C-alpha positions in Angstrom: 0.0 0.0 0.0 2.9 2.4 0.8 4.6 1.7 -2.5 1.4 2.3 -4.3 1.0 5.7 -2.6 4.6 6.6 -3.2 4.2 5.7 -6.9 1.0 7.6 -7.1 2.5 10.6 -5.4 5.4 10.5 -7.9 3.1 10.3 -10.8 1.1 13.3 -9.6 4.2 15.3 -9.0 5.6 14.5 -12.5 2.3 15.4 -14.0 2.2 18.8 -12.2 5.8 19.6 -13.3 4.9 18.7 -16.9 1.8 20.8 -16.8 3.7 23.8 -15.3 6.4 23.5 -18.0 3.7 23.6 -20.7 2.0 26.5 -19.0 5.3 28.4 -18.9 6.0 27.7 -22.6 2.5 28.9 -23.5 3.0 32.2 -21.5 6.4 32.6 -23.1 4.8 32.2 -26.5 2.1 34.7 -25.7 4.7 37.2 -24.5 6.5 36.9 -27.8 3.5 37.9 -29.8 3.0 41.4 -31.1 -0.1 43.3 -30.3 -2.7 43.6 -33.0 -4.6 46.9 -33.3 -8.1 45.4 -33.3 -9.8 48.8 -33.7 -7.9 49.3 -36.9 -8.8 45.9 -38.1 -12.5 46.5 -37.3 -12.4 49.8 -39.2 -10.8 48.2 -42.2 -13.3 45.3 -42.1 -16.2 47.8 -42.0 -14.7 49.7 -45.0 -14.3 46.5 -47.0 -17.9 45.5 -46.2 -19.1 48.9 -47.5 -17.0 48.5 -50.6 -18.6 45.1 -51.2 -22.1 46.5 -50.6 -21.4 49.4 -53.1 -20.1 47.0 -55.8 -23.0 44.6 -55.2 -25.5 47.5 -55.5 -23.9 48.7 -58.7 -23.9 45.2 -60.2 -27.5 44.7 -59.2 -28.5 47.9 -60.9 -26.6 47.0 -64.1 -28.2 43.5 -64.1 -31.6 45.2 -63.7 -30.9 47.4 -66.7 -29.7 44.5 -68.8 -32.7 42.4 -68.0 -35.0 45.3 -68.9 -33.2 45.8 -72.3 -33.3 42.1 -73.1 -37.0 42.0 -72.2 -37.7 45.0 -74.4 -35.8 43.4 -77.3 -37.7 40.1 -76.8 -41.0 41.9 -76.8 -40.1 43.7 -80.1 -39.1 40.4 -81.8 -42.4 38.8 -80.7 -44.4 41.7 -81.9 -42.6 41.6 -85.3 -43.3 37.9 -85.6 -47.0 38.4 -85.0 -47.4 41.6 -87.0 -45.5 40.3 -90.1 
């Protein structure tokens, strides 16, 4: 029973030491990172979203005009077919 406890104690102690080493390496890694200006990133993201919205709106307007022109041409052709 005593050997089992000693073995268990050693296993727990080794696990704690390994966990602390990993934790220290994680904090070292975090300390090495450079800060990112999140407010600038958010501003740029918002600007890019506005650009995409503007482009999408312009394309939608052009598509609407194109469909209108095609419909008008189709109607003219159908009229010519029935009038001729």
